[in-house]
DOROKE-453021 format. One record per residue (C-alpha): residue number from 1; x, y, z; residue in three letters. Coordinates in Angstrom, 3 decimals. Layout:
% DOROKE-453021
[atom NUM [X Y Z] 'ALA'];
...
//
This chain:
% DOROKE-453021
[atom 1 [0.344 0.278 0.056] 'MET'];
[atom 2 [1.712 3.481 -0.903] 'LYS'];
[atom 3 [0.450 6.561 0.873] 'PHE'];
[atom 4 [1.383 10.636 -0.578] 'VAL'];
[atom 5 [1.987 12.807 2.080] 'VAL'];
[atom 6 [1.340 16.594 0.202] 'GLY'];
[atom 7 [-1.098 19.528 2.148] 'GLY'];
[atom 8 [1.764 22.221 2.995] 'GLN'];
[atom 9 [1.950 21.824 6.725] 'ILE'];
[atom 10 [3.260 19.006 9.077] 'GLU'];
[atom 11 [4.490 16.611 6.100] 'LYS'];
[atom 12 [7.678 15.563 8.214] 'GLU'];
[atom 13 [4.611 14.419 11.538] 'ALA'];
[atom 14 [1.980 13.338 9.032] 'ILE'];
[atom 15 [4.739 10.825 7.876] 'ALA'];
[atom 16 [6.276 9.459 10.603] 'GLU'];
[atom 17 [2.791 9.017 12.132] 'GLU'];
[atom 18 [1.648 6.722 9.765] 'ILE'];
[atom 19 [4.846 4.584 9.329] 'ARG'];
[atom 20 [3.937 4.309 13.497] 'ARG'];
[atom 21 [0.762 3.825 12.771] 'LEU'];
[atom 22 [1.468 0.669 10.426] 'ALA'];
[atom 23 [2.569 -0.730 13.016] 'GLY'];
[atom 24 [4.962 -4.449 10.759] 'ASP'];
[atom 25 [2.187 -3.552 7.833] 'LYS'];
[atom 26 [4.052 -3.751 4.385] 'ALA'];
[atom 27 [3.570 0.069 3.222] 'ILE'];
[atom 28 [6.181 2.594 1.686] 'SER'];
[atom 29 [5.074 6.683 2.825] 'VAL'];
[atom 30 [6.216 9.354 0.420] 'THR'];
[atom 31 [6.352 12.727 1.298] 'ILE'];
[atom 32 [6.016 15.115 -1.827] 'MET'];
[atom 33 [4.200 18.978 -2.490] 'ASN'];
[atom 34 [0.975 18.628 -3.067] 'ASP'];
[atom 35 [0.182 18.335 -7.112] 'ILE'];
[atom 36 [2.935 15.862 -7.381] 'GLU'];
[atom 37 [1.506 13.911 -3.814] 'ALA'];
[atom 38 [-2.129 14.467 -5.388] 'ALA'];
[atom 39 [-0.619 13.075 -9.936] 'MET'];
[atom 40 [0.958 10.574 -7.817] 'ALA'];
[atom 41 [-3.017 9.563 -7.107] 'ILE'];
[atom 42 [-3.779 10.412 -10.116] 'LYS'];
[atom 43 [-2.078 8.114 -12.270] 'ASN'];
[atom 44 [-2.365 5.277 -9.606] 'GLY'];
[atom 45 [0.609 5.367 -8.026] 'GLU'];
[atom 46 [-0.326 5.394 -4.728] 'ALA'];
[atom 47 [-3.373 4.785 -2.940] 'ASP'];
[atom 48 [-3.962 7.185 -0.162] 'TYR'];
[atom 49 [-2.754 11.125 -0.149] 'TYR'];
[atom 50 [-2.459 12.878 3.648] 'PHE'];
[atom 51 [-2.956 16.895 3.231] 'GLY'];
[atom 52 [-2.892 19.082 6.337] 'ALA'];
[atom 53 [-3.080 22.669 6.082] 'CYS'];
[atom 54 [-3.781 25.458 8.759] 'ASN'];
[atom 55 [-7.980 25.551 7.873] 'THR'];
[atom 56 [-7.744 21.626 6.500] 'GLY'];
[atom 57 [-9.555 21.826 3.374] 'GLY'];
[atom 58 [-7.679 25.145 1.578] 'GLY'];
[atom 59 [-4.056 24.214 0.930] 'GLY'];
[atom 60 [-4.400 20.033 2.417] 'ALA'];
[atom 61 [-6.492 19.632 -0.645] 'LEU'];
[atom 62 [-7.083 21.957 -3.262] 'ALA'];
[atom 63 [-4.420 20.469 -5.737] 'MET'];
[atom 64 [-6.380 16.938 -4.335] 'ALA'];
[atom 65 [-9.463 18.859 -6.315] 'ILE'];
[atom 66 [-8.130 19.852 -8.496] 'ALA'];
[atom 67 [-7.042 16.587 -10.593] 'LEU'];
[atom 68 [-9.020 13.138 -8.509] 'ILE'];
[atom 69 [-12.313 15.811 -8.167] 'GLY'];
[atom 70 [-14.110 16.735 -5.172] 'LEU'];
[atom 71 [-15.851 13.104 -4.593] 'ASP'];
[atom 72 [-12.799 11.201 -3.902] 'GLN'];
[atom 73 [-11.236 14.031 -0.678] 'CYS'];
[atom 74 [-12.650 14.906 2.225] 'ALA'];
[atom 75 [-11.637 17.405 4.637] 'THR'];
[atom 76 [-11.793 15.639 7.964] 'LEU'];
[atom 77 [-10.908 18.095 10.141] 'GLY'];
[atom 78 [-10.465 22.203 10.183] 'MET'];
[atom 79 [-9.955 25.001 12.945] 'PRO'];
[atom 80 [-13.361 23.500 15.827] 'GLY'];
[atom 81 [-14.468 20.894 13.981] 'LYS'];
[atom 82 [-13.258 17.246 13.777] 'ILE'];
[atom 83 [-15.464 14.536 12.232] 'LEU'];
[atom 84 [-16.088 12.542 14.221] 'SER'];
[atom 85 [-14.904 9.050 14.175] 'ASN'];
[atom 86 [-18.226 7.299 12.418] 'ASN'];
[atom 87 [-17.997 9.873 9.856] 'GLU'];
[atom 88 [-14.068 10.127 9.020] 'ILE'];
[atom 89 [-14.941 5.285 9.226] 'ILE'];
[atom 90 [-17.422 6.131 6.512] 'ALA'];
[atom 91 [-15.293 8.454 3.917] 'HIS'];
[atom 92 [-12.436 5.992 3.871] 'VAL'];
[atom 93 [-14.869 3.063 3.429] 'LYS'];
[atom 94 [-16.649 5.381 0.392] 'ALA'];
[atom 95 [-13.481 4.663 -1.210] 'GLY'];
[atom 96 [-11.942 8.257 -0.660] 'LYS'];
[atom 97 [-8.762 8.583 -1.602] 'LYS'];
[atom 98 [-7.904 11.834 -0.863] 'ALA'];
[atom 99 [-7.270 13.405 2.926] 'PHE'];
[atom 100 [-7.119 17.044 4.440] 'GLY'];
[atom 101 [-6.669 18.237 8.277] 'PHE'];
[atom 102 [-4.900 20.423 10.274] 'THR'];
[atom 103 [-1.664 20.106 11.819] 'GLY'];
[atom 104 [-3.395 19.776 15.191] 'GLN'];
[atom 105 [-6.108 16.718 14.093] 'ASP'];
[atom 106 [-3.197 14.634 12.820] 'ILE'];
[atom 107 [-2.878 12.241 16.633] 'ASP'];
[atom 108 [-6.396 12.705 16.336] 'ILE'];
[atom 109 [-7.622 11.664 12.844] 'VAL'];
[atom 110 [-4.826 9.929 11.485] 'LEU'];
[atom 111 [-5.504 6.486 14.180] 'PRO'];
[atom 112 [-8.909 6.274 12.903] 'ILE'];
[atom 113 [-8.307 6.592 8.750] 'ILE'];
[atom 114 [-4.808 4.691 8.921] 'ILE'];
[atom 115 [-7.189 2.275 10.922] 'GLY'];
[atom 116 [-9.678 1.448 8.861] 'THR'];
[atom 117 [-7.732 1.233 6.295] 'ILE'];
[atom 118 [-5.733 -1.376 7.345] 'ILE'];
[atom 119 [-8.125 -3.120 8.813] 'SER'];
[atom 120 [-10.468 -3.088 4.822] 'LEU'];
//
């Protein structure tokens, strides 16, 4: 399974947390700029995109939305609001490929997303 990290902030922290949460599962995590990361999803070179910015949707997902479409993307956390665990799980199970959130939400949303992806 291949993960790419784009967005505007906290790329290293996101990548490290994905690796930690995946444990011994066979994954790869690559940090890219947001255009490269979105193109990797579009071209089938990666399975999931993660990005963070200060709003959770703008710089985190703008290129992913533009290149793979809004229907493949989900904003999971924004200032003052994080989706419920069930809502996050529903987005993953619905086949969304790109996820955006704020930098301070990494420890809250990534365990839910990665746990769901690994269990699929």
